[in-house]
N, C-alpha and C positions, 0 to 999 in steps of 0.2 A: 499955767503949765498942763501938760495932756497926763491922760491917767496912763499907768501902767498898762492895762488892757490895750488902750488906743495903741500904744508904742509896740506892744507885742502883734496886736493884729497887722499894722503896717509892715512891721519886719518880716511877718511870714508871706506877706502879699510880693515883697521885694525878694525874698528867697525864693518865691516860686517864679518871678519874673527872672530870677538870675541863672536857671538853668536851660541851657542850649536846647534840648530836646522840646521842653515846654514852650520855651520862645519860638522855636521854628513853628510849632503848632499853632501857638496865638498868631504870629504873622501871617500863616497861612488864612486863618480865619479873618484876619486884619484884611487882608489884599482879596480874598476871594468870598467872604461872607460864611454864610452857615454851610456847614458840612454834616453829612452822616460820618459816623464813626469810621467806616470801612473806606470810605472816601479818603478824609482826612489822613487815614493811615498809608494809604498807597501815596498820598501826596508827598508825607515826610518819611516816606521809607522806613516803618517800622509795622510791627505786627498789631493786629486789632485789639491784643490783650494788653499790649504796653500801652498804647494809646489810650485805651479805656480807663487804664489804671493813671495815667496823667491827668486825663479829665477828670475822674472823680475828685482827685485832689484840689484842681482848678476850680470844679464846681462848689466844694466845701468852704473854698475862699472867696468865692462870689465872682470870680473873674470869668467863668464862663456860664453860660446857662445851657439847660436842655430842654427840648420839646420831644414828645413822642409824636410820631406821625406814623400810624399803622405799627409796623414790625420795628421800623427803624426808630433810632432816637437822633437827633438833630442837634448839633451843638452850635454855637455862636458866642460871641464875646458880650460879657453880660451888660454892658452899657457904655456909653459915650465917654465915661472917666477912663474905663480900661483902654479903650480905643485911643484917647488923648493921650494917656502914659506911653504905649507905645509909639504913638506916631511921633511924640517930642524925643523920645529915647533914639527912633530912627534919625530924626533930624538933627538932634547931638552928635550922633557918631558920622553923619555926612558932613557935618561942618566943618 
């Protein structure tokens, strides 16, 4: 049996992945690799502020990671597990 903490953490990940805005951002990172906030905002047609807010949540859940490069913060998918979840969801939808 899995602990309540594990179940709650998993539910939070699926909830985050279930939001169309966040999913659009994550699929952009999957397809195009790491991106600075302003470029990601332009690609998903949202304000930098809105994208930053969503990225903060995704970073807290360890779905994305951030790396400072000079004045910019570059975001990427956290690891291959997240990439795999997104790829499997895409494959399932296209099947």
